[in-house]
N, C-alpha and C positions, 0 to 999 in steps of 0.2 A: 473339534475337541485334540484334534491330534496336532496339530498347530502350535496351541496352547502346553499338550504333552511335551513338544520336542524342546519349547520354549523352555519349560521349567530343566529337562533336562543340563541345557545349555547352562542354565542359571547354578545347578547344581555342580556341574563339574568347576565352573569359576569358582564357587565357592572351595571346593576340594582343593585348587589351586591357593587360594588364600589362605587356608587353615595350614599349607605346608609350608608359609611362607614363616621364619624364624622370628621376623617381625610383629606379626599378628601374635605369636608366640609369647611373647615378651608385654602385650599388652593383654591382659588377663581380659579387663571388660569387653573389647572388642573381640577377643576369643570365644568368651562365651556367646555372644551374641551369634557370630557366625557361625559357632557350632550346633546352639539351639535352631537357626536359619537353614543348616544343611539336614538337621535330623528331622524338621517338618516337611522336607522333599523329599527323603527317603524311602517310605513307603510309595508315593506315587511314583520315583524311578524305575526304580526294582521292578514295580508292576508292569509298567512299561516296557521296558528293557524284555522281560519276560515274556510279554506280548508279542513284540515284535522278532523275538527269536522264535517264535511258535510261528509266526506267521512265513517266516523264513523255511522255517521246515516243513510245511504245507506245502508250499511249493517245490522242495527238495522231493517230495514226496508222490508228487503231483507227475513230477519230471520221470519217476520210478515204475510208472504205472505204464510207461510203451517201454517199460524190458521184457524181454522175452522169457526170464525165467518167469516160471509162474509163484515159485516162492518168496521173490522178493515183491510181485505184483501183489501177491495175499498179505503181504507185511506191509508193504506201502496202504493199502486200502485201509488196516486196522488204524493204520497211524493216523490218517486224513481223518478216520470216523471219531478219534479219540480227539485228535487237535481241535475239529469242528464241534465238538461239544463243550471243548475249554475255553475257546475263547470269547463266547457271548458272557461267562462270568465274568473272565477276567475284564472285559468291557465295561458291565456294569462294577463292579470293584471300582474302577478307574471313575465313573462317573461320579460313585460316591464320594472317591475322594477329593476329586475337583470341586465338591459341593465349597459355596463361600461360608471360611469357617465362622466358627462364635466367638467373636471377642473374648467373650465373658468366660467361655468355658474353663480356661485355666485357671479361673478364680475362688477363692475361699468362699464359703457362704453366711449369711446369717440367715439362719433357721426361724422360725417364729410358728409356735404352736397354741392357736387359741379351743376353747372347750364354747362349744355352742349351743344349739338346742338340745335339750336333755339334761340340764342340771347336774347335780352329782354327777349321774352317771357319762355326761359328757366328761367333764375334768379327769375323771378317772380315766377314760378313754383316751385323754389329750395324754397322761402318763406313761400309759400305754405304748402311745406313738413314741411318742419321746425317748424312751426305752427301745423300743426298735430300730429306730435313727440310732441311736446311739452305739447299739452293736453293732448294725451294719459298720458303722465308721470303725469300732474297732477291727473288723473283720478286713476293713481298707488300709488299717496300718492311720487312720485320721488324728487327728487332735481336738477332741470336744472339749470347750469351756461355755460352762452356765453365764451369760450376760446379768439375765433378770428371771426371777421366778416370783408366781404368784401363786401360795397352793392353798389346796382349802382346809389343810388340817387334817382330812381324812386319807392320804394318800393322792389325792388327783392336783390338778392346777388347772385355775384359770387361764391361765397364762402362761407359757416358758419360753425364753427366748437364747439363744445359744452361736455361737461362734465356732464352725467346722472346718480346719484348716488343714492341707493334706495336698495329694496328688489330682488336680484335675475334680473337684469336690463339686463345683458346679458343673459341668459336663453330667455328672454321675445324677443328680437329685434334682435338677433343673425342672423336670414334669411330674415333681411332688407336690406343686402347689395346686392347691384346690380344697374342695368340701371333702371330706373321707368321714363315710356315714357308718357308723356298727348297729347290727342288729345282734344282742344276748339276751340272758335273763339277768337283770344286775342282783347283786350278792344279797339285797334285801328285799328280793321279791317271794314276797313268800308262797303266789300263786303258781309261780313258772312261767310264767305270761312273758314273751319276749317283746323286749322295749328298743326304740328306736331311737339313737342321738347323732349328733354328729359333731364334727372337730374340723374347724378349716387349718391349712398350714400354709406356709408362705416360705418359699425359698427363695432368698435374695443373695446378687451375688455383692461380696463384700467390696466397700466402696474406698480405695484409699482418698489422700487429701487430691493427690492428680486427675481423679476422677468426678469429683464435684465439690467445687469450690462454695465454701458457706461462708459470707463475711459477719464477723460480729455482730452487726449492726442486725442482722438479721433474726438474730438470737433471743429469748429470755430466758433467763435460767432461775431457776427456784429454789432452795434449798430448805429443807426440813427436816423434822427428825423418823429415822425408819421405824416404820414397824412392824410389826410379823401378826399371823393367825388369829383372828379373833382381836386384835387391835391393840395386844401386848406389846408394852414397849421392846424392842431387842438391844438399839441402839442409846445410849446418854446425850450422844452430840448431833450436832446437825449436818449429818452423813449422806444424807440422800439426797438425791439429785433430778428435777424435773426441768426437763429442756424443749422449748416451744419453738419449732422455727416459726417465724411470724407471717413468711408470706405462703406459706400452705396447709398453716394448722397445725403440723404433724409436732403428738406429743410423744415423749421417750421418756420412762421413769427408771432410775436404778438407783437401788437400795442395800443390793447384796455385799458390797464390799462397805469396810468400815471407815475407810477411807474416803474424804468427798472428793477430792480429785482422781481417786481410780473410778470412784464413780461418774463423773462426770465426762471420762476418756470411753467408758462403755456406750453413754448414753451416746453419745458424738458417733461414734463408730455403727452404731446401729441407725442413726440417723442420716449420716449417711449413705447407707447400705438402702435405705424407705427409699431417699430422693431419686439415687443412682434407680431404682427398679420404677419409680415415678417417670422418670425422664425415659426408661425403655418402653412402658407401657404405653405413654404418647405417642412417641414414637412408631410404634407396633400398632397403633392403631391409625395411625397415619398412612403407614403400609398397606394394611387393608382395606381402606377405603381404595386405595388408589388401585389394587390390585383386584380386590373382592377374595381374597383369598383365607382361609382359615388355617394354613400351617403354623403347625406348632404355636400355637396361641397361648399355650400356658392358664390358660382363663380360672384363676381363683375362684371367680363367683360362683361355677358351675358343680355340681357333685361329679365327681371322679372318681370313687372308690366305694365300695362296700364291703365290711365284713362280718361274713355269717359265721359268727361262732356256732350255734344248734348244726348246721351242716360242714360244720371246717372250711370253708371255701373262701376265696379274696376274689373280689371282681372290678377287674378295670374296665369304666363303661365308655372310654374313647378308642379303646382296639379291642372292646368283646372279646376281652382273656378272663377267664375262668380259671383259677390253679386251687386243686384242693390240696392245699397243704399251709393252713392257716398258721398251724402252730409253730412250724418252722419260718414261717413270714415274720410273726410278730419276736422273733430269738434273732430276726435280722437276716433274715434269707432271699433277699430282695431282687438280685442277679438277674434272676428270670426273666421279673415283673419290668427292671428299666433297659435293659439288652432290648425286650420285645418293643417297649415306646418308645427308646431310640431308634429300632428299624422302621416302626411307623412312618417318626416324621421325616428319617431319611427317604421315606420311598414320597411322602410328600411334596419333600424339598425337590426330590429328581423329577415327579410329575410337573412341579408349579416352573421348574427351570425349563423342560420342555416343550411348555404351555407356552414361554416367553420366548423360546427359540425363533 
């Protein structure tokens, strides 16, 4: 670990020298790349330097134990105790910072929410989850744009797809993929019985054209007239778009815009993200088979969380964490849960790294 840290420190110092060059500053594109590389290394290098400084102070204090002055010896003993307590914490922090970075963490996302079992109640909860993620995005100062929505006409969604862009969106929300179960008394339930419904959430990194190459020959594009809930016409022109990716059979429909071109652009954006996710899932499956590890699978087929309204609690089944603040959670207060999930999967990754070492 320390050889790697020393290598990173040398790289950090080389970048500092480059950034001080007037020639580099004149080339803004290169300057931005170097600045980002420098910033990416800053945390681990600063921590490593702090660790080395503490090790030096530890040796100095050990020498002071030989001093004839009892006050100095006592002070040295206290310092040694404090430093020995701090060093393992810093080592752990450095190990976390040295974990391979997820190259997708910086990306924006495509959020897909679909009503599952539970009929209208599932559709209403899909709308509640969309509102929850919208509030969280607002709190994080992210931008949210609805790509496609299939509403029920009674306040619910059979399906809603949105693009969320901002700072490290995927890194924050990547563990939200899966089946979200709700237990509550529906507004239409006269007997006060608790119903259980399910909604699926998919978080996909937004794919740029450079991430996923789609040949026009692989696509079938159908144009039709958009319609709203109950089948009533909402457009008088053929502007709705259905894009089918022939090799995989993936289908994306967009009809929210009045412009055919805008609907097609949105449909292709969603399709690229689905194809990138498919590629990531296939790669993950191969890795899991190779090392028999379940680190951060984010399996969206399994039930990941239960929202129990009568008891005011939300429980994540992957990390056995229950929070008794459901109202705040549904208003977008997700940070505690998200940070706990990130810490869990970091610990799993550290364990896997140690096993492979």
